[in-house]
C-alpha positions in Angstrom: -16.6 3.8 -28.5 -14.7 7.0 -29.0 -14.8 7.9 -25.3 -13.5 4.4 -24.4 -10.6 4.6 -26.8 -9.8 8.1 -25.5 -9.8 6.8 -21.9 -7.5 3.9 -22.8 -5.1 6.2 -24.6 -5.0 8.6 -21.5 -4.3 5.6 -19.2 -1.4 4.5 -21.5 0.1 8.0 -21.6 -0.1 8.3 -17.8 1.5 4.9 -17.3 4.3 5.7 -19.7 5.0 9.0 -18.0 5.1 7.3 -14.6 7.2 4.4 -16.0 9.8 6.8 -17.5 9.9 9.1 -14.4 10.3 6.2 -12.0 13.0 4.6 -14.1 15.1 7.8 -14.1 15.5 7.4 -10.3 15.7 3.6 -10.6 18.6 3.7 -13.1 20.3 6.3 -11.0 20.2 4.1 -7.8 21.2 1.1 -9.9 24.3 2.9 -11.2 25.3 4.3 -7.8 25.1 0.9 -6.0 26.6 -1.0 -9.0 29.7 1.3 -9.0 30.1 0.8 -5.3 29.8 -3.0 -5.7 32.4 -2.9 -8.4 34.9 -0.3 -7.1 34.1 0.3 -3.4 34.0 4.0 -4.2 31.3 4.9 -1.7 28.9 6.1 -4.4 26.2 3.9 -2.8 25.9 6.5 -0.1 24.2 8.8 -2.5 21.1 6.6 -3.2 17.7 7.9 -2.4 16.4 6.3 -0.2 19.3 4.7 1.6 19.4 0.9 1.9 17.6 -0.3 5.0 20.6 -1.6 6.9 23.1 1.0 5.7 26.3 0.0 3.8 28.1 -3.0 5.1 31.7 -3.1 3.7 34.3 -5.8 3.5 37.0 -5.0 6.0 40.5 -3.9 4.9 42.7 -6.9 5.5 45.4 -8.6 3.4 43.4 -11.7 3.2 40.6 -10.0 1.3 42.9 -7.6 -0.6 44.0 -10.5 -2.8 40.4 -10.7 -4.3 40.3 -6.8 -4.5 37.4 -7.0 -2.0 38.4 -4.2 0.5 35.6 -1.7 1.0 33.3 -3.5 -1.4 29.6 -4.2 -0.6 27.6 -7.4 -0.9 28.4 -8.7 2.5 26.0 -11.6 2.3 27.5 -12.7 -1.0 30.8 -12.8 0.8 29.5 -15.6 2.9 29.4 -17.8 -0.2 32.3 -16.3 -2.2 35.2 -16.5 0.3 34.5 -20.0 1.7 34.2 -21.1 -1.9 37.7 -19.9 -2.7 38.8 -22.4 -0.1 36.4 -25.1 -1.3 38.6 -28.0 -0.2 38.4 -26.7 3.4 34.7 -25.8 3.2 33.8 -27.9 6.4 36.0 -25.4 8.4 33.6 -22.7 7.5 30.5 -24.7 8.3 32.1 -25.7 11.7 34.0 -22.6 12.8 33.1 -19.7 10.4 36.6 -19.6 8.8 37.3 -17.6 5.6 34.2 -15.3 6.1 35.0 -11.6 6.8 32.9 -11.7 9.9 33.5 -15.4 10.9 30.0 -16.5 9.9 29.2 -20.1 9.0 27.7 -20.3 5.6 24.0 -21.2 5.4 24.3 -22.3 1.7 24.6 -25.9 0.6 28.0 -27.3 -0.4 26.9 -27.7 -4.1 26.2 -24.0 -4.2 29.7 -23.3 -3.0 31.0 -25.7 -5.7 29.2 -23.8 -8.4 30.6 -20.6 -7.0 34.1 -22.0 -6.9 34.1 -22.9 -10.6 32.4 -19.6 -11.7 32.3 -16.4 -9.6 35.5 -17.2 -7.8 37.4 -16.9 -11.1 36.6 -13.2 -10.9 37.7 -10.6 -8.4 35.2 -9.9 -5.7 33.7 -6.7 -7.2 32.9 -8.1 -10.7 31.8 -11.4 -9.1 29.2 -9.7 -6.8 27.9 -7.5 -9.7 27.4 -10.6 -11.9 25.7 -12.4 -9.0 23.2 -9.6 -8.6 22.4 -9.0 -12.2 22.3 -12.7 -13.2 19.7 -13.1 -10.4 17.8 -10.1 -11.7 17.7 -11.2 -15.3 16.6 -14.7 -14.4 13.8 -13.1 -12.3 12.7 -11.0 -15.3 12.7 -14.0 -17.5 10.7 -16.0 -15.0 8.0 -13.3 -14.7 7.7 -13.0 -18.5 7.5 -16.8 -18.8 4.8 -17.1 -16.1 2.7 -14.3 -17.8 3.2 -16.0 -21.1 2.0 -19.4 -19.9 -1.0 -17.8 -18.2 -1.9 -15.8 -21.4 -1.4 -12.5 -19.6 1.8 -11.3 -21.3 0.2 -7.8 -21.8 0.8 -7.2 -18.1 4.6 -7.5 -18.5 5.3 -3.7 -18.5 3.2 -3.2 -15.4 4.8 -6.2 -13.7 8.3 -4.9 -14.4 7.4 -1.4 -13.3 6.2 -2.8 -9.9 9.3 -5.0 -9.5 11.8 -2.3 -10.4 10.1 0.2 -8.1 10.1 -2.3 -5.3 13.8 -3.3 -5.8 15.4 0.1 -6.5 13.2 2.8 -5.0 12.6 1.3 -1.5 14.9 0.8 1.5 14.1 -3.0 1.6 14.8 -3.5 -2.1 18.0 -1.6 -2.1 19.2 -3.6 0.9 18.9 -6.7 -1.3 21.3 -5.2 -3.8 23.6 -3.7 -1.2 23.9 -7.0 0.7 24.2 -9.2 -2.4 21.4 -11.3 -1.2 19.8 -14.4 -2.9 16.1 -13.6 -2.3 15.0 -13.4 -5.9 16.0 -17.0 -6.4 13.5 -18.0 -3.7 10.9 -15.9 -5.5 11.6 -17.7 -8.8 11.2 -21.0 -6.9 7.8 -20.0 -5.6 6.7 -18.8 -9.0 7.6 -22.1 -10.7 6.0 -24.1 -7.8 2.7 -22.2 -8.1 2.8 -22.4 -11.9 3.4 -26.2 -11.6 0.4 -26.6 -9.3 -1.9 -24.6 -11.7 -0.7 -26.3 -14.9 0.2 -29.7 -13.4 3.5 -29.8 -15.2 6.4 -31.8 -13.9 9.1 -29.5 -15.4 7.9 -26.6 -13.4 8.2 -28.6 -10.1 11.8 -29.6 -11.1 12.7 -25.9 -11.9 11.2 -24.9 -8.5 13.3 -27.5 -6.7 16.5 -26.3 -8.4 16.0 -22.7 -7.5 14.8 -23.5 -4.0 18.0 -25.4 -3.4 20.0 -22.2 -3.7 18.5 -20.9 -0.5 16.9 -23.5 1.8 14.9 -21.0 3.8 12.4 -21.4 1.0 11.6 -24.9 2.3 9.1 -24.2 5.1 6.7 -22.3 2.7 7.1 -25.0 0.0 6.4 -27.7 2.6 3.1 -26.1 3.6 2.0 -25.4 0.0 2.8 -28.9 -1.2 1.1 -30.5 1.9 -2.1 -28.6 1.2 -1.7 -29.4 -2.5 -1.7 -33.1 -1.6 -4.7 -32.8 0.8 -6.8 -31.1 -1.9 -6.6 -34.1 -4.2 -10.0 -35.0 -5.6 -9.4 -38.7 -6.3 -7.0 -41.5 -5.7 -5.4 -41.0 -9.1 -4.9 -37.3 -8.4 -3.5 -38.1 -5.0 -0.9 -40.5 -6.5 0.1 -37.9 -9.1 0.5 -35.1 -6.5 2.5 -37.3 -4.1 4.8 -38.3 -7.0 5.4 -34.6 -7.9 6.1 -33.8 -4.2 8.5 -36.8 -3.9 10.2 -35.7 -7.1 10.7 -32.2 -5.8 12.4 -33.3 -2.6 14.4 -36.0 -4.4 16.1 -33.2 -6.4 17.1 -31.6 -3.1 18.3 -34.9 -1.5 20.4 -35.8 -4.6 22.1 -32.3 -4.7 22.9 -32.6 -1.0 24.3 -36.1 -1.5 26.8 -34.9 -4.0 29.0 -33.7 -1.1 27.8 -35.8 1.9 30.4 -34.8 4.5 30.1 -31.1 3.9 26.4 -31.5 3.6 26.2 -33.0 7.1 28.1 -30.0 8.6 25.9 -27.6 6.6 22.6 -29.2 7.9 24.0 -29.4 11.4 24.8 -25.7 11.3 21.4 -24.8 9.9 19.7 -26.8 12.7 21.8 -25.1 15.4 21.0 -21.7 14.0 17.3 -22.2 13.9 17.0 -23.7 17.4 19.7 -22.3 19.6 20.7 -18.7 18.7 18.7 -15.6 19.8 16.2 -14.4 17.2 17.4 -11.6 15.0 15.8 -9.1 12.6 12.0 -9.5 12.2 11.9 -13.1 13.4 8.6 -14.1 15.0 10.7 -15.6 17.7 11.1 -12.1 19.1 7.4 -12.2 20.1 6.8 -15.9 20.8 8.8 -18.8 22.2 10.9 -20.3 19.4 9.4 -23.8 20.0 5.9 -22.3 19.2 7.2 -20.5 16.1 8.6 -23.8 14.7 5.0 -25.2 14.8 3.8 -22.4 12.4 4.0 -24.6 9.2 1.8 -27.3 10.8 -0.7 -24.6 12.0 -0.9 -23.2 8.5 -1.5 -26.7 7.1 -4.4 -26.9 9.5 -5.8 -23.6 8.2 -5.2 -24.9 4.7 -7.9 -27.5 5.3 -10.4 -24.7 5.3 -9.4 -23.8 1.8 -9.6 -27.5 0.8 -13.2 -27.6 2.1 -14.1 -24.3 0.3 -12.3 -24.7 -3.0 -11.5 -28.4 -3.1 -9.7 -28.9 -6.5 -10.2 -25.4 -7.8 -6.5 -24.6 -7.5 -6.6 -20.9 -8.5 -8.7 -20.3 -5.3 -5.7 -21.0 -3.1 -3.6 -18.0 -4.1 -4.5 -15.9 -1.0 -3.5 -18.9 1.1 -0.1 -19.1 -0.6 0.3 -15.4 0.0 -0.5 -15.9 3.7 2.0 -18.8 3.9 4.8 -16.8 2.3 4.3 -13.8 4.5 4.4 -16.0 7.6 7.5 -17.7 6.3 9.3 -14.3 6.0 9.0 -14.2 9.9 9.6 -17.9 10.5 13.5 -18.2 10.4 15.3 -17.5 13.6 17.5 -15.0 11.6 14.9 -13.1 9.5 15.8 -9.9 7.7 13.4 -7.7 5.8 15.0 -8.2 2.4 13.1 -11.6 2.5 10.1 -9.5 1.6 11.3 -9.6 -2.0 10.3 -13.3 -2.1 6.7 -11.9 -2.1 7.3 -10.4 -5.6 6.6 -13.9 -7.0 2.9 -13.2 -6.7 2.8 -10.2 -9.0 2.2 -12.2 -12.3 -0.3 -14.4 -10.6 -2.4 -11.5 -9.3 -2.4 -10.1 -12.9 -3.9 -13.5 -14.0 -6.2 -14.0 -10.9 -8.1 -10.7 -11.2 -10.1 -11.6 -14.3 -13.4 -10.1 -15.4 -14.5 -13.6 -16.5 -15.4 -14.5 -12.9 -18.6 -13.5 -11.2 -19.0 -9.8 -10.1 -18.7 -10.7 -6.4 -15.5 -12.7 -7.0 -14.1 -10.0 -9.3 -14.5 -7.3 -6.6 -13.1 -9.6 -3.9 -10.1 -10.5 -6.0 -9.6 -6.8 -6.9 -9.6 -5.8 -3.2 -7.1 -8.6 -2.4 -4.8 -7.5 -5.2 -4.8 -3.9 -4.0 -4.2 -5.0 -0.4 -1.3 -7.2 -1.6 0.3 -4.2 -3.4 -0.4 -1.9 -0.4 1.3 -4.4 1.9 4.4 -4.6 -0.3 4.6 -0.7 -0.4 4.1 -0.3 3.4 6.5 -3.2 4.4 9.2 -1.9 1.9 9.2 1.6 3.4 7.9 1.2 6.9 11.3 1.9 8.6 11.4 5.3 7.0 8.5 6.4 9.1 9.7 4.5 12.2 13.2 6.0 12.1 15.0 6.4 14.5 13.0 3.9 16.5 14.0 0.3 16.2 10.6 -1.2 16.7 10.7 -4.7 15.2 7.4 -5.5 16.9 5.6 -3.0 14.7 7.1 -4.4 11.5 6.2 -8.0 12.6 2.7 -6.9 13.4 2.2 -5.4 9.9 3.3 -8.8 8.4 0.9 -10.7 10.8 -2.0 -8.4 10.0 -1.5 -8.9 6.2 -1.2 -12.7 6.7 -4.4 -12.8 8.6 -6.2 -10.7 6.0 -5.2 -13.1 3.2 -6.0 -16.1 5.3 -9.6 -15.0 6.0 -10.2 -12.8 2.9 -11.7 -15.4 0.6 -14.2 -16.3 3.3 -15.1 -12.9 4.7 -14.8 -10.5 1.7 -17.5 -12.2 -0.6 -20.0 -11.9 2.2 -19.0 -8.3 2.8 -19.2 -7.4 -0.9 -22.6 -9.2 -1.2 -24.0 -7.2 1.7 -22.8 -3.9 0.2 -24.4 -4.8 -3.1 -27.7 -5.7 -1.5 -27.7 -2.4 0.5 -26.9 -0.4 -2.6 -29.8 -2.2 -4.5 -32.2 -1.5 -1.6 -31.1 2.1 -1.6 -31.8 2.4 -5.3 -35.3 0.9 -4.7 
């Protein structure tokens, strides 16, 4: 008993030391990039490591000087902020790219622009971009704490926050999210509430997931696959009706929010369709390795593989977590324009792995789940920092291959790992004999 207590105390001391040491550098990077977002004072160039894509600044023009945006960061937030300041002419942005510093058509729905117009646009660009980032971050922290609370694993909150903050503020991919003013954590929140809704069968969680998914519609392919397999895993007619109702409710929220501004909504959807089907693949899009028409079949192929999980786990919903991980990894590569800050959507699984790896399951299952949790964390670490080791090479194919390898591992892991673990245990037992 004494040795066990001493060991637990030592683990706590080591964790606190690592937590404090990491957060010294985390806070330093946060301050440097936050100052640059606010003032455009180039302090972001002092972060270690540097953001993945460098520092992308708003150009010096009279048009953007009125919002005190010159030399500021958060270039992707600009795609929402500046068209929203001309909200009555929003369709011109969707059609021609007007009002954006780089003439990009917005890929955010009209209602998101409306919300921006009545909130962020009341501020100058620097403060608006800073509020956008930290509101997103705070909501993500709250979502993680809430999920852990619902799953009765709140004791893992410090470890979860340590992993999240390290990934966000001490890796090139994480810092690129902050530097670009991206919206990726809203997608992660949507995935979290969706999986929580599936596990707990609660309508409110599905509604919350739909609201956060609407912020960035690139979340839809993964959600489509997950909900399709959720319906197919129904164990009875009553359950099937319930799951179909929840799925319809989810998509009705999206349709209603799009219907609020139908004309602009039409131009928005048309632009999204044209981007996904007719422009050259960019970033780490799977379209760089495969014809785009094959890539667009990926969700349906994943649904087919999902049937293997239905056969193995049927209605045991916590068994599907590796499949959800596989789906979300693949959907990071799915868009025609796919950048690596989308990796942050994978942070949604941190609280679920804390819950999933439970000593209450059988020994084989516990070891299998422990291995999958470690591989998940290893994948996040490698994918977040891979470009450091590849520099100065621009080898997107290697990055895409790492994602594909991880996706395949999680797809087949629940089938192959238990057999492998069982064989190892038998061999160890024979060795002892």
